N, C-alpha and C positions, 0 to 999 in steps of 0.2 A: 726176439726175446725181450720180455718186458715192454711189449708194444702198446700197452694202454688201450685207448679208444680206437687205435688202428689208423690214425691219419695217414701215416706213410704206407702201411700195409694195404689200405684201400686204394691208394694211388697206384701202387705196384700191381694190384689185382686188376685195376681198370686198364692198365697197360698190357694185360694179357698174361702176366706171370702167375704161376701157381704159388700161393703164399700160405704159409702157416704162421699164425699169430698166437703167441703165448703171453700170458700175464697172470700175476698172482691174484688180481682183483676180478672177481666174477662180475661186479658192476661195470667195470670198464669193458669187459668182453661183451656184455649185453648191449652196450652202446655200439660197439663195433659190429655186432651181429645185426642190429637194427639198421645201421648205415649201409651194410652190405646188402640187406634185403631191399632197402629203398633204391639201391643202384642195380638191383638184379644181378648181383655178383654171385657166381657159384664156384669160383676158384679160390675161395678163402676158407681155410680150416682153422678153427679156434681150439686152443688148448688151455685149460685152466690149470696152471701149475706155477710154482716158484721155479726160478731158473735152475736152482740146484737139484730139483727133482725131475727135470726134463729127461735125463737118461732113462728113467723108469717108465716114461710114457712115449718116447719117440725112439725109433731105431733107424730113422731116415737121415740122409746127409743132404746138404743143400749147396747150391752154387754160390749163394750169398747169405750170410748170417748178419743180421742187423741187431745191434744192442746199443741203444741210445739213452743216456741219463739214467743208468741202472747201477753201475758199479759204485757210485758214491753212497748207495744205501746198503752196501754189503759189508759184512765183517771180513770176508776173505775174497777181495776182487781178483787176485791172481788165480785162485782156484776156478773162479767163474770164467776167466780168460781161457783157461785150458779147456773148459766146456765148449766155448765158442769154436775153438780149433777142432774139437772132436766132432762137431756137427757139420764141418765143411767137407765138401768133396775134395778129391786129390788136387784139383786146380781151382778150388773155391776161394772166396774172399770174405773178409769181415769188414763191416762198417761199424766202427766203434766211436761213440761220443761219450766223454766223461767230464765231470766237473774239475776244472783246472786249478790246482793249488796256487800257481803264480797269479792267476786272475783273482782268486779269492784274497790273496795277500794285498795285491794292488788296490782292489776295491776298498778294503778296510783301511789302507793307508790314505786313500783319497778322502774317505769320510772321517778320518781322524780317530778311528777305533783302536788306539794304540794299546790300551789295556787288554782288549780282546785278542790282539795279535800276541801280546806277551804271554797270555794264558794258553797259547797254543790253539787259539780260535775254537775253543770248546764252549759252546753256548751253555749258560746256566739253565736256560729254559728252552727245551726243544720246540721249535715252531713247526707245526705239521706242514709237510710238502716243501720245507726248506732242506736242501741237501746238507748233510752233516759231515761228510768225509770227502774232502777234495783229494784228488790223486796227483802225485808228483809225476809230471809228464815224462821226465827222464827215466823214472822207474818203469813206466809203461813201455817206453822204447826198449828198455833192457829186456823186458819179457819177450818182445818180438825177436830180439837177437838170440835169446836163450832157446827159442823154439824154431829158429831159422826161418823167420817170416820176413817178408819185405813190406816196408811202408811205402806205398805208391804215392799217396797224397796226404799231406798234413795241413789242416786248416784250423785257424782259430774261429770260434763262434762268439759273436758279440765282442769284437776286438776293442771297440771304443764306445759302443752304444750305451753301456751301463755307466760309463764314466763321464757322460755329457753333463755339463752344468745346467743347461736349459732343457729340462726333461719335457717341456711342452712340445719340443721338436720331435719327440718320439711319435707323436700323432701327426703334427702339422707338416713335417718334412720327411715322412717315412720313406718315400721313393728315393730321395737322395741318400738317406742313411743306408738303405739296402744296397744301393749302387756302390757306395764307398766301402761298406763292409765286404762286399764281394771283391772289390779292387784290392783291398789290403789283407784279406784273411789268409793268404798264403805267402805274404811277404814278411820277412823278419825285420825288426823285432816285434812287429804287431801281432803276428800269428801266435806267438808264444804267450801273449798276455790276454788272450781271449778268455772270457769267463768259462767257456767250455772248449775242449779240444776235440776235433773230429779227425779220425784216421781211417784211410782205406788201406787194408792190409791183405796181402796174398801169401799163399804158401810158396 
């Protein structure tokens, strides 16, 4: 859901899974379609739809529902969370990644954006493609409790990458950064300060 150009969907399709990719952007889906054609993939179905409208277009349930970096763009993310559950099979799972409020606060503290924090981190000028509404991870965990779901794995994404002083290392030392991110992404307190949180959830 909200799979964009289909980078993850294409990988899953190449592994042999039947994949349905939905997105609100027709342009993104066209890129995904082109990539699927180039790779001779026939097990990828594309749906042009907003997440909220998917129940009108799909009556299928899935073993795994992926929704990454979508909730921070929605007015009612909890309602969207219920939709993810709706599309899962009885023993299905959810892969959910969202913009983390704790990471947003820490990032702005590090950069000294104190007035921005005091204003509730509401930007005066909306920058296209910059997520506007970070989620409180504890609130998301409470949704899982409310719907009797189990969080199998919790990982921080970019736990320290965005806070590095020498950003030239982002390119020059990428392999080490990736190794360290993977080493610390499920260890506290590092996991909870990631710029994004990734949860693997089951019924």
